C-alpha positions, 0 to 999 in steps of 0.5 A: 148305646154309650153309658154315662155315669154321673154322681147323683148329688152333683147332678141334682146340684147342677140341675137346681133341684132334687128328684126321686129315682122315679121322677128322674127316670121319667125325666130321662124318658121324656128327653129320649134317654134311659136311666139304666142303673142306680149304683155306687162305685163300691157296688160296682167294684164288689160286683166285678172284683169281689167284696174284698176289693171294694173295701174303702171305695166310695159309696156315693150314688151313681146314675148310669144313663144310656145316651144315643150313640150319635148324641156326643153333646150328652157324654158328660155332666155339663152337656147333660145338665145343659140339655135338661135345663133347656128342655125344662125351659129353665135355660136358653140354649147358649150361643158359642163364639170363636174369638181372637186372642185378647193380645198377640197372635193366635196360637199356630199349629204347622203340619208338615208333609211327613204326616201324610203317611200316618195321620194327615189332619190336625185341628186345634183351639184354646180354652182361655182363663178356665177354672177347674175343680176336681169334679170339672177336671174329672169330667173333662178327662172322662169326656175325652175317654168317651169320645175316644171310645165312640166317634174316635173309634178307639183313637183310630180316627181321631186322637185328642191331646190337651196341654197346659198352654202356660208350660209350652210356647208356640208355634207348634209343629205337627210332624212325623219321625222315625221311632228312634228319633223321637225321645221325651218323658211320657205322661206320668213317667219319671224318665225319657224314652224313645218311641221304640222303647215306649211301644215295648213299655206300653205293650204291658199297659192294660189301657194303652196297649189297645192303641199301639197297633194304630201306628206300630207298623208305620215307618214313622210316628206322628209327634207334636213339638213346641217352638222350643223342641218340647214334645207335647204328644205322640198321637194317638198313644200318649201325651208328654208329661211336661205339658200335662194339665192340672187343677191349677191349669188356666189355659188349655191348648187342645189339639186333635190329630186325625185320619178323618178331618170331619170327625176331628172338627166334630170332636174339637167342637164337642170338647170346647163347647162342653167346657167353655162355660167355665172360662172367664167369658162363658161359651167363648173359645179362642181360635187357633190357626192350622197351616197345612203342607200346601200353605193353606191356613184354616182357623179352628174351631169352626163352631158353625151354625147352620139353618134348615127350613121345613114345614110344620105339616111335615112334622105333624104328618110324620109324628101323627099329631096336629099342632100349630106352627108356633107350637112346633117351633117351641118344641124344637127350641126345647131340644136346643134347636132354636126355631122360629116361624118364617111367616111363609105358610107353615114354614119353620126355620131351624138353627142347628148349633155346633153341638148337634152334629147328629142332625143331618136330615129333616127326619132328625128334626122331626124326631126331636119334635116328637121327643119334645111333644112326648111319645106318651102324648101321641094319640093312638090311631088305627092305620089307614091301610089294611094289610095281611102279613105273610111269610116271605116265600123264599123263607117259607120254602127254606123252612119246609125243606129244612124239615124234610132234610132233617127227616132224611137223617141229616143234621143242620149246621149254621155257619158264618156268612164270612170266611177267608179267601183260602176257604172258597178258593185255594182249599177248593182248588179254585182261583179267587178271581173266579169266585165272584166274591165280595171282599171286606175292605178292612177285615178284622181277622184272616177268617173273615175276609170275604162273603162266602160264595159257597156253603161247602167250606163251612160244612167241611170245617164243621166236620173237621171240628167234629171228627171224633163223632161217630160215623157217618156224619151227614150235615146240611145247610140252607142259607145265603151266599153272596155273589158279585152282580153288576146289574144290582145297585149295590154290585152284589146279590144274595142267593139262597143255596142248599148244601149237604155232605156225607162223610164216612169210610166210603164216599156214599155217593148213592146217599147224596144222590138219593137225597137229591132225588128226595129233594126234587120229589118234594119240589115236585120236579120229575126225573126227566129231561126238558121239563124235569131234572137230570144230571150229567157228567161235569168237570170241577176241580173241587170234585174227584175226576169222573165223580162229579155231575151237574144238576139241570132243572128245566134245562138250566144248571142249578148245582153240582154233586159228586165225590170230593177230591182227595186234595180238598179233603186233606186241605180241610184236615179230613181223613175220610172220603166225602160226597157233597151236593150244592144247588140253588133253590131260588129257581124253584120259587113260584112252582112250590111256594104255596105247597105244604111240604110235610110228611103227612102229605103223600108226594107224587112225581106227577106233571099236574101239581095236585096232591091227593088228600089224606082221606083219598090216600087212606081209601086206596086199596091196600095190598099189604100182606099179612106177613111181618116176617123178614130177613131182619126179623119180625117187623112187629117186634122192636128187635126186627125194626132196629135191625132194619134201621141199622141196615138203612143207616147208609142206604136210601133204598132196600136195593140199588139207587131207586125205589123198587117193589122191594121197598114197597114189600118191606113197607107193607110188612111194617104194621105201623109207622116206626118210632122217631127214635129209629131215624133212618127207618123213619126217613126211609118209611116216610120216603117210600110212603110217598110212592104208594099212589104209584107203586105198581109202576116201580121196578121189580125186586131183585131180592126177597126181603119179606118171608112168607107167613106159614101160620096163615095156611092153617087159618081155616082150621082155627075152630077145630082143636084136634089136640085139645085137652079136657083138663081145664085145671091144668091150663089154669095152673100153667097160667098161674105159674106164668103170671108168677114168673112174670111178676118175679122178673119184673121185680128183679128188673126194677131193682137194677140201677138205671143207666145214667147218661154221661158225657165227656167234655173238653173245655178251652179256657182262655186267659186275658193275656200272657201275664195271667197266672195259668196255675192259678187259673187252673186252680180256679177251674178245678175249684168248681164242684158240682154233683155229677162233675168229675174233672180230668186231665189238662194241658196248656195249648199255645194260642199265639203271641206268648198266650196259652189257653188251658185245655181241660177235660171232664165227665158230667152226668147229663141230668145234673150238669150242663155246658151252660152251667159249667161256662157260667161257673168258670167265667165267674173268675173274671180276673183270670178267665176271658172266655170258655169254649166247648172244644169237644163233646162226646156221649159216653 
């Protein structure tokens, strides 16, 4: 929402009374606005640039008011006061009139055919015998800026030019010429420049440089001349100094050049209606003629009033009130919408003025009636329909899958829904025409040209940005892709996909295959052709030849998995082999939509979709052996569990690519569920736990991982002590010595300093532009001091267009310094720093 800043005393003077801050805040709310902030110019400068810069600034109280984005008539003090006065019934909504000049012909603007290549449209009008004061002049200029930023879309759609009519003479010509052929003295300059020179001059101007891109690549630039060849303006960049308006200006010629004629008409109407009250004949605007290249002549401004009819019953139903037709008409009149009862039933005729371009539907009129009635006055009622909210089934399935995929040892990534054409086509070895991609018609950057058709490029780019992290890197994403679909009313559809990648020194195809098996098990799809799932060899340019398989579920292809082609890996700037899996999860909806996929529920590959309860599972006979001794060590000890966790880091099963008796034997050797810190072991343990109901049908083990417990053979002789000692005192002394040594060890260990968790961080600090003093910027960054922060080396890295960013490293203690704290401290230097990004983050 745009924010309008008005001086409090000037506002109260125009309103004819004073308000307390609370009263004015309430008035704004009643009118559909919001008093965002009460401040002053000095306070604003002090907050943004520091106290030293604020010295001498005005301390006049300012009200910052949030205005709806489509209420262009409230973007200045004049429109705001007029709307509030009508709302409070202190003023009738004025009627705006277009009049012919008192003497002579109307001013004429002639458009030539050359403008078609840049900005083909133009409109114009004249404010005759206007009286400016300093406050009115400031408001006039500020309204232009607000309109430029809002409806004009930073001058790309419309550019406003205002000129002192007494310094120029019509008719005026709007044409387009080569940059070298345009020469004039621009606003507030002392000499003439060509258009080419101006473009170079304003590249260093903090205000105008943002508009240069609109025409700088065009072969010709738009320009407006008067009958004497004087340049009025070079839209949308700058006006000429010759015709600039001042406090002494009496007649203002307003021209708007545009690429959108409708927007140009709205902007012109706003400019003249807001300030026509200062003319000798209030609320009248002198017309101007615009002649198009085809000879067609139009008169502007249009100042068109239109009438709409609707029923009071419609408004009562939509708002939830019960008011008479006359009352509804009065409410609408308070909102500058003159209304009257037609007498035909409950019909109301509403007149929409040229200032209310936001009213395009009956619902807009209904909304104004609700505001005039008062949102706080609308009675609360119980809804007539009773509904029970429920999670969207596709999202429910997605969330459940995310939980289990994370438990399988994979880290979730979340990437942009937009990407470049190269990402989904060239880099994957495909043609863009084959991707069914939805293209963005006016992309802001080359990185966001199309809606992604696959999740794979995003994950590969994430890996590329984290190459320095310890291997293996295992990532997944469950999100939407967008595909063209002519059967849909919008020509495209969303499709929920699941994608996972495994990046290591070896391809790790068995890991991805195991993840597929686990996913299908969670989705209750058995491994079988026909009514289950299976994979078969396939050819795909993204994958290595002979290392790609297509996934079929109930006879329908849902995705692919395999080892990525080396060319694909190189194009994403990766150096290690990588395996990937991507599949559509929407075909599984309805089959498992209501099934709770949690680690506590045993998942079984059965035809009937019925899960045994936890009680049933716990009552199953246990064949768990007494031995906890394995080739990895004792499973009742932390060292043994850690060794097994390391072994399972890149494996889905104890041996091979499917569950076997080796897995169940090792499962039985573990006394209790492992800690969540042993992520690989926890993932394997949870997976094998789901096979307990069907363990007897698993293949036999090829190797023996669990060792026999030799101590069990003597269990029957536990009551017979053949070598018992009669010396109880000796046993007591040995126990005392043992306790003493344990106490000494504990005391010694407690004196050791605790390990301090540290991280190495690489920051990218970006300046505002190429004129920023990078030495001063680095000095500011290094001036940030915190307990647990140590700055390291730095260097300047080119970004583009002569701009360099500062790349600086630091080491932080995790418990004392966080990245958010660092970014906040550095971005406080707003004069030098535009943004701070974390380029790399590594645990030490």
